[in-house]
MDTraj code that builds the backbone (N, CA, C; nanometers):
import mdtraj as md
import numpy as np

residues = "MET PRO GLU THR ALA GLY ARG GLU ARG ILE ILE GLN ALA ARG ALA ASN ALA GLY PHE THR LEU ILE GLU ILE MET ALA VAL VAL LEU ILE ILE GLY LEU LEU SER THR ILE VAL GLY VAL SER ILE PHE ALA GLN VAL ASP LYS GLY ARG ILE THR ALA THR SER VAL GLN ILE ALA ASN LEU GLU SER VAL LEU GLU LEU TYR ARG MET ASP ASN ALA ARG".split()
xyz = np.array([
    [15.1432, -11.7598, -0.1884],
    [15.1326, -11.7316, -0.0465],
    [15.1218, -11.5814, -0.0193],
    [15.2011, -11.4959, -0.0865],
    [15.1873, -11.3536, -0.0598],
    [15.0475, -11.3015, -0.0956],
    [14.9859, -11.3587, -0.2016],
    [14.8518, -11.3144, -0.2383],
    [14.7521, -11.3487, -0.1279],
    [14.7686, -11.4631, -0.0645],
    [14.6788, -11.5052, 0.0425],
    [14.6942, -11.4134, 0.1635],
    [14.8164, -11.3764, 0.1948],
    [14.8396, -11.2877, 0.3090],
    [14.7777, -11.1506, 0.2831],
    [14.7858, -11.1025, 0.1618],
    [14.7257, -10.9734, 0.1270],
    [14.5745, -10.9777, 0.1389],
    [14.5159, -11.0872, 0.0924],
    [14.3703, -11.1023, 0.1022],
    [14.3261, -11.1097, 0.2478],
    [14.4031, -11.1797, 0.3282],
    [14.3690, -11.1916, 0.4704],
    [14.3748, -11.0554, 0.5394],
    [14.4710, -10.9735, 0.5020],
    [14.4802, -10.8391, 0.5596],
    [14.3586, -10.7547, 0.5209],
    [14.3185, -10.7659, 0.3950],
    [14.2020, -10.6897, 0.3492],
    [14.0766, -10.7364, 0.4223],
    [14.0608, -10.8669, 0.4340],
    [13.9448, -10.9216, 0.5049],
    [13.9474, -10.8785, 0.6510],
    [14.0634, -10.8840, 0.7143],
    [14.0766, -10.8443, 0.8545],
    [14.0487, -10.6950, 0.8714],
    [14.0961, -10.6134, 0.7786],
    [14.0726, -10.4692, 0.7863],
    [13.9238, -10.4385, 0.7734],
    [13.8554, -10.5091, 0.6839],
    [13.7111, -10.4880, 0.6685],
    [13.6359, -10.5330, 0.7927],
    [13.6812, -10.6402, 0.8542],
    [13.6149, -10.6906, 0.9743],
    [13.6332, -10.5935, 1.0912],
    [13.7451, -10.5245, 1.0963],
    [13.7724, -10.4309, 1.2053],
    [13.7166, -10.2909, 1.1784],
    [13.6693, -10.2655, 1.0571],
    [13.6160, -10.1338, 1.0240],
    [13.4819, -10.1136, 1.0943],
    [13.4526, -9.9870, 1.1296],
    [13.3250, -9.9561, 1.1942],
    [13.3468, -9.8802, 1.3232],
    [13.2382, -9.8602, 1.3937],
    [13.2416, -9.7848, 1.5179],
    [13.2201, -9.8774, 1.6362],
    [13.2801, -9.8418, 1.7467],
    [13.2596, -9.9201, 1.8680],
    [13.1308, -9.8738, 1.9348],
    [13.0835, -9.9525, 2.0270],
    [12.9609, -9.9193, 2.0989],
    [12.9777, -9.7895, 2.1776],
    [13.0946, -9.7689, 2.2345],
    [13.1203, -9.6465, 2.3126],
    [13.1156, -9.5237, 2.2224],
    [13.1697, -9.5332, 2.1028],
    [13.1660, -9.4196, 2.0107],
    [13.0220, -9.3856, 1.9720],
    [12.9435, -9.4874, 1.9441],
    [12.8040, -9.4648, 1.9072],
    [12.7273, -9.4055, 2.0253],
    [12.7515, -9.4564, 2.1454],
    [12.6837, -9.4033, 2.2640],
    [12.7219, -9.2575, 2.2884],
    [12.8481, -9.2232, 2.2652],
    [12.8926, -9.0849, 2.2836],
    [12.8209, -8.9921, 2.1855],
    [12.8072, -9.0353, 2.0615],
    [12.7381, -8.9538, 1.9611],
    [12.5908, -8.9367, 1.9981],
    [12.5262, -9.0443, 2.0417],
    [12.3857, -9.0359, 2.0821],
    [12.3704, -8.9422, 2.2015],
    [12.4625, -8.9483, 2.2948],
    [12.4589, -8.8602, 2.4116],
    [12.4731, -8.7137, 2.3705],
    [12.5659, -8.6853, 2.2829],
    [12.5872, -8.5477, 2.2365],
    [12.4633, -8.4963, 2.1634],
    [12.4055, -8.5785, 2.0771],
    [12.2847, -8.5383, 2.0049],
    [12.1702, -8.5133, 2.1034],
    [12.1582, -8.5973, 2.2033],
    [12.0543, -8.5788, 2.3044],
    [12.0710, -8.4494, 2.3813],
    [12.1940, -8.4184, 2.4198],
    [12.2197, -8.2934, 2.4922],
    [12.1886, -8.1713, 2.4063],
    [12.2310, -8.1755, 2.2811],
    [12.2041, -8.0627, 2.1914],
    [12.0546, -8.0442, 2.1679],
    [11.9824, -8.1540, 2.1494],
    [11.8379, -8.1418, 2.1271],
    [11.7666, -8.0906, 2.2517],
    [11.8158, -8.1250, 2.3694],
    [11.7574, -8.0736, 2.4932],
    [11.7773, -7.9229, 2.5034],
    [11.8958, -7.8774, 2.4731],
    [11.9251, -7.7333, 2.4785],
    [11.8379, -7.6573, 2.3792],
    [11.8261, -7.7096, 2.2582],
    [11.7439, -7.6440, 2.1561],
    [11.5970, -7.6450, 2.1975],
    [11.5503, -7.7563, 2.2517],
    [11.4106, -7.7657, 2.2952],
    [11.3766, -7.6652, 2.4028],
    [11.4644, -7.6501, 2.4996],
    [11.4415, -7.5527, 2.6070],
    [11.4371, -7.4114, 2.5499],
    [11.5251, -7.3812, 2.4570],
    [11.5269, -7.2477, 2.3959],
    [11.3983, -7.2208, 2.3185],
    [11.3505, -7.3208, 2.2464],
    [11.2280, -7.3030, 2.1678],
    [11.1091, -7.2794, 2.2600],
    [11.0978, -7.3584, 2.3667],
    [10.9860, -7.3410, 2.4586],
    [10.9906, -7.2038, 2.5261],
    [11.1098, -7.1551, 2.5557],
    [11.1222, -7.0223, 2.6161],
    [11.0734, -6.9147, 2.5189],
    [11.1062, -6.9293, 2.3914],
    [11.0623, -6.8318, 2.2920],
    [10.9110, -6.8368, 2.2720],
    [10.8533, -6.9558, 2.2767],
    [10.7079, -6.9686, 2.2631],
    [10.6387, -6.8985, 2.3792],
    [10.6888, -6.9195, 2.5001],
    [10.6309, -6.8524, 2.6167],
    [10.6441, -6.7006, 2.6059],
    [10.7581, -6.6544, 2.5601],
    [10.7794, -6.5107, 2.5445],
    [10.6819, -6.4532, 2.4417],
    [10.6583, -6.5263, 2.3351],
    [10.5623, -6.4825, 2.2333],
    [10.4205, -6.4747, 2.2878],
    [10.3830, -6.5719, 2.3692],
    [10.2493, -6.5697, 2.4295],
    [10.2330, -6.4499, 2.5231],
    [10.3360, -6.4211, 2.5992],
    [10.3311, -6.3063, 2.6907],
    [10.3173, -6.1763, 2.6120],
    [10.3933, -6.1637, 2.5047],
    [10.3859, -6.0433, 2.4215],
    [10.2476, -6.0295, 2.3587],
    [10.1941, -6.1392, 2.3067],
    [10.0613, -6.1349, 2.2448],
    [9.9549, -6.0960, 2.3470],
    [9.9658, -6.1482, 2.4668],
    [9.8699, -6.1142, 2.5719],
    [9.8795, -5.9667, 2.6087],
    [9.9994, -5.9133, 2.6168],
    [10.0180, -5.7707, 2.6476],
    [9.9540, -5.6829, 2.5404],
    [9.9692, -5.7207, 2.4157],
    [9.9093, -5.6443, 2.3059],
    [9.7571, -5.6508, 2.3143],
    [9.7035, -5.7674, 2.3446],
    [9.5579, -5.7811, 2.3566],
    [9.5034, -5.6967, 2.4717],
    [9.5744, -5.6926, 2.5823],
    [9.5322, -5.6097, 2.6960],
    [9.5340, -5.4618, 2.6576],
    [9.6379, -5.4193, 2.5872],
    [9.6457, -5.2794, 2.5439],
    [9.5305, -5.2464, 2.4492],
    [9.4971, -5.3378, 2.3583],
    [9.3844, -5.3150, 2.2670],
    [9.2527, -5.3074, 2.3435],
    [9.2360, -5.3928, 2.4412],
    [9.1142, -5.3908, 2.5225],
    [9.1013, -5.2587, 2.5983],
    [9.2112, -5.2086, 2.6520],
    [9.2086, -5.0797, 2.7211],
    [9.1677, -4.9675, 2.6259],
    [9.2185, -4.9723, 2.5040],
    [9.1833, -4.8697, 2.4047],
    [9.0344, -4.8756, 2.3704],
    [8.9835, -4.9956, 2.3510],
    [8.8422, -5.0116, 2.3172],
    [8.7541, -4.9655, 2.4327],
    [8.7916, -4.9971, 2.5549],
    [8.7142, -4.9522, 2.6710],
    [8.7138, -4.8000, 2.6818],
    [8.8259, -4.7388, 2.6543],
    [8.8340, -4.5924, 2.6586],
    [8.7436, -4.5308, 2.5519],
    [8.7419, -4.5886, 2.4323],
    [8.6522, -4.5395, 2.3270],
    [8.5059, -4.5571, 2.3672],
    [8.4748, -4.6670, 2.4292],
    [8.3378, -4.6914, 2.4759],
    [8.2968, -4.5869, 2.5790],
    [8.3859, -4.5579, 2.6723],
    [8.3572, -4.4566, 2.7747],
    [8.3353, -4.3190, 2.7114],
    [8.4169, -4.2883, 2.6105],
    [8.4034, -4.1584, 2.5441],
    [8.2718, -4.1501, 2.4662],
    [8.2324, -4.2584, 2.4011],
    [8.1079, -4.2584, 2.3237],
    [7.9851, -4.2518, 2.4133],
    [7.9922, -4.3126, 2.5293],
    [7.8764, -4.3185, 2.6179],
    [7.8821, -4.2139, 2.7288],
    [7.9822, -4.1324, 2.7326],
    [7.9983, -4.0215, 2.8272],
    [7.9729, -4.0631, 2.9713],
    [8.0401, -4.1595, 3.0154],
    [8.0247, -4.2030, 3.1549],
    [8.1429, -4.1612, 3.2353],
])
top = md.Topology()
chain = top.add_chain()
for i, resn in enumerate(residues, 1):
    res = top.add_residue(resn, chain, resSeq=i)
    for name in ("N", "CA", "C"):
        top.add_atom(name, md.element.get_by_symbol(name[0]), res)
traj = md.Trajectory(xyz[None], top)
């Protein structure tokens, strides 16, 4: 009889092991929030990079135009 009670406890413990639906939902929510924050940061950096690249291109264009004016004496 004691062996049967021990086996039943082990079986019951295995049946109760795991995560509840609320715990899983909380983890999914946290992961979603973190990915949203990271996504917003990445998009902001991409926009900043585009702005910087455009500024450099404008500066290069101004330099080329100035050289053209100097070569053609206008």
